[in-house]
C-alpha positions in Angstrom: 276.5 219.0 237.5 274.2 218.5 240.7 271.0 217.9 237.9 273.9 215.4 235.8 273.8 213.7 238.5 270.2 213.2 239.7 269.3 212.7 236.5 272.4 209.6 235.6 273.4 211.0 232.5 275.3 214.0 231.6 273.1 216.9 230.3 275.5 219.3 228.9 279.2 220.5 229.0 280.6 221.7 231.9 283.6 223.6 233.2 283.6 224.2 236.7 282.1 222.2 240.1 281.4 223.3 243.3 281.2 221.0 246.4 281.3 221.4 250.1 284.2 220.0 252.7 283.5 219.4 256.1 285.0 221.0 258.7 287.2 222.8 255.7 289.2 225.2 258.0 291.0 222.6 260.0 291.5 220.1 256.5 292.6 222.7 254.7 296.7 222.7 254.3 296.0 219.2 253.4 293.4 218.9 251.1 295.6 222.4 249.4 299.1 219.9 249.1 296.8 217.4 248.1 295.4 219.1 244.8 299.1 221.0 244.6 300.4 217.4 243.9 298.1 216.2 241.2 299.2 219.4 238.8 296.4 221.6 240.5 296.9 225.4 240.7 295.1 226.3 244.4 294.0 229.5 246.5 292.3 230.5 249.6 289.5 233.0 249.1 290.3 234.1 252.9 286.7 236.7 253.1 284.6 233.6 251.9 286.5 230.5 253.4 286.4 228.8 249.9 289.1 227.2 248.2 289.8 227.1 244.2 291.2 225.1 242.4 292.1 225.2 238.5 294.1 222.7 236.4 293.7 222.6 232.0 290.7 225.5 232.1 289.0 224.1 234.4 287.7 225.1 237.8 286.4 224.2 241.6 285.3 225.2 244.3 285.2 224.2 247.5 282.5 225.8 250.3 282.7 225.4 254.1 280.6 223.2 255.6 279.8 222.6 259.2 277.8 220.5 261.3 275.3 221.2 264.5 273.1 217.9 265.4 270.4 217.9 261.8 271.1 221.1 260.6 273.8 221.8 258.0 275.6 225.3 258.3 277.0 226.5 254.7 279.7 229.5 255.3 278.8 230.3 252.0 280.9 234.3 252.7 283.1 233.1 255.4 282.1 234.4 259.0 280.0 237.3 257.5 277.5 234.9 255.9 275.9 231.2 257.0 272.7 229.8 255.8 271.2 227.0 257.1 269.8 223.8 255.8 268.8 220.0 257.1 271.4 218.2 256.9 269.4 215.7 255.7 269.6 217.3 252.1 272.6 216.2 251.6 273.2 212.7 250.3 274.9 210.5 252.6 275.0 207.5 250.4 276.9 208.2 246.9 275.5 207.6 243.3 277.4 205.4 240.7 277.7 208.3 237.7 280.0 207.2 235.0 281.3 204.3 237.2 282.4 207.0 239.9 280.7 206.9 243.4 279.7 210.2 244.0 278.0 212.6 246.7 275.2 215.0 245.3 273.9 217.8 247.1 270.4 216.6 246.5 266.4 217.3 245.3 265.5 219.3 248.1 268.9 221.3 248.3 269.5 222.4 244.8 265.9 223.1 244.0 265.4 225.2 248.0 269.2 226.9 246.9 267.8 227.6 243.1 265.2 229.6 244.0 267.2 232.0 246.6 270.3 233.0 244.5 269.1 236.3 244.4 268.7 235.8 248.1 272.4 235.1 248.5 274.0 237.3 246.0 271.9 240.3 245.7 273.8 241.0 242.0 273.4 237.5 240.7 272.0 237.0 237.5 269.5 233.8 236.4 270.3 231.7 233.2 269.1 230.5 231.0 270.4 226.9 232.9 269.3 227.5 235.7 265.6 228.2 234.8 265.9 224.6 233.2 267.3 223.7 236.7 263.9 224.5 238.8 262.0 223.5 235.8 263.3 220.2 236.4 263.3 220.5 240.1 260.1 221.4 240.4 258.8 218.6 239.0 260.4 215.5 240.8 259.7 217.5 243.7 255.9 217.5 242.8 256.4 213.9 242.0 258.0 213.1 245.4 254.9 214.7 246.5 257.1 217.6 248.3 255.4 221.4 248.9 258.1 223.3 247.6 256.9 225.9 250.2 258.0 223.1 252.2 261.8 222.8 250.7 261.9 226.8 251.6 261.3 227.4 255.1 263.9 225.2 255.6 266.3 227.1 254.4 267.1 230.3 256.8 270.6 232.5 256.7 272.1 235.3 258.3 273.9 237.6 256.5 275.8 241.1 257.6 278.2 241.0 253.9 275.3 242.2 252.3 274.8 245.1 254.3 278.3 246.7 255.0 278.1 247.2 251.1 274.5 249.0 252.1 271.3 247.0 251.4 269.4 246.6 254.1 268.8 244.1 256.7 266.1 243.8 256.9 265.3 243.0 254.1 266.9 239.9 251.2 269.0 239.2 251.2 268.9 238.9 254.8 266.3 236.2 254.7 263.0 236.6 256.4 261.1 233.4 255.2 257.6 234.6 256.2 258.2 237.7 254.2 260.4 235.8 251.2 257.2 233.3 250.6 254.7 235.7 250.3 256.1 238.4 248.0 
């Protein structure tokens, strides 16, 4: 959906939405109750610190986000995996998308995390829509005069979740950017 918001038009059908919630653990009960009052089924995946909502075949997942100064911390696997990136990558001014004020993750975020998806989850399987999105994002970065490597150098992670699953903690998906950028 972020690509569509960045383009300013719907380019394909969507059936889910992923988003962030700042200080989620403090807001979880209120957020769940609000969605339940609107008829959504809610569930909180404790291991991942992710709130999931469902209604009528559509679903959304809200991920925990914390901010420390100019650094955003996406707790993508709860306490077992954190990805750090510049807070400025998340747009703080809403865009008008089909007459709705909408916040978007931004070009740098979308490019960076689509590019490293397998590092966050070694079981990730790329999809055609991801390839198309990366091509669009690479073009946008180039048009904006932003070097793709500079985006990737701004992401780092601590990810013990995958080490517990048998992956070598000195290899991906424990992110060590100088090694990744050279591969």
